[in-house]
N, C-alpha and C positions, 0 to 999 in steps of 0.2 A: 397583945397586934403590934407586928413587928410594922415602922414606918419611917422612912429616908425621906428626907423634906430638905430638897435643895433650895438656893436661893444664891443672886448675888447676879444674876442673869442681866442683860440689856441692849441698849443699844451704843456701839464706841465706832469712835473712826480708827480708820488704818494707822498701824503705829499704836496705835491704845493698849490700854491693861485693864484688865479685869479679875475681881477674886469669887472667885465659888465657892463656897461651903454647903457642906451637906450633915447635919444632925440625923444622928437614930434615935431614936423611942422605940419602946417596948422590948427592949434588950440591949444589952451591951455588945459591942462589937472591938473593945480592947485585946484580944487574944484572936482576932478574923482581918485577915485583909481585904483592903476596902479597893475600889478602882473607880475611874472616870470615863466616862464612854460618850459618843456624840454621834447624833443622827441627823445628815442635812436633809432636805427635800428628795425623793428620789432614791435615796441608797440605803443603803446597810447601813445598822449602826454598827460602829467602830471603837473600839478599845483605841483612848487616850494615856491613861497614866495608872499604876499602879500602887499600892504600899502595904507592905506586907502587917503583922499588928505590932512590930516592935518598930518601927519605921526604920528599922536596918536595910531592908530591899527595897527600894526602886525599880519601877519599869516606865519607860515611856515609847509610846509610838514616836519610828524615827519625824516623823513629819512635825513635831510638837517639841523635837529635842532641843536643849539651849533657850526654848523661850517660856515651856510650862515647867511651873513647881510644884508636885503637890505635895502634901505635910499634913500631920492630923495632930489632936489633940484629946488624949486618950482619958483626958480628966473631964472632958465635955463630950466625949461622946463623938467628935468632930471631925470631920476631912476635908480638906480645902485645897481648892487648885486655882494655884496665882496665874495667870495667861498674860506674858507680857508680849510686844509687839504683833500685836493681834492681823491678823490679812482677812481679807473679804473671803475664802476660801475654808474660814475658821467659823463661817455662819453655821450654826446648825442649834438640836436642844442636844443638849446637855445633861446626863444621864451618871447621877450615883449610884453605886452597886456595893455590893458587902457580900463577902463567900461564909458560908455557913460551916463550913469547917474550921473548928481552931485550929491554928498556927500553921496552916497549909498553906502554900504558895500557886493560887489558881491559874491558868492557862490564861493569856490575855485574850480572851475571846469572851462574847456574850453566853457560853456554855459554863463558862469558870464559874459565875456569879449566880447566887440564889433569890438576894434581894434589891430592889429597885426603886427607884425614887421614881416622882413624875416628871422630874426634868426641869430645866431651867433653859431658856429661850435665850441663846446670845445672839449679835447681827452685828457684824461687821461692813461698815460701809467706806467704800473708797472715795 
């Protein structure tokens, strides 16, 4: 059974930082793209960032460029999201996702990913 488990969420003041982690179990994703999405109350789930299996290709939503950094450690089957300069608009549940197709580069949308974690809450106070 494939599981993606996120951790690292919490409450932080505006301007602060958090580092999210997502560890996969049940199979390895070392040859698969992985991504982060978020969903705020009353809004649709939106793309945040993605990283290719090799780490050579990275994509960010415009709203987080220059503030968030995605990375991965294939030896640990883990992907990270370093979030700096957090703002109240970043408040959301953050989800980790993985693409089932090896070595593909999915579209930056929910439909591009096949496996999902349960999410971790990030709350940024003003």
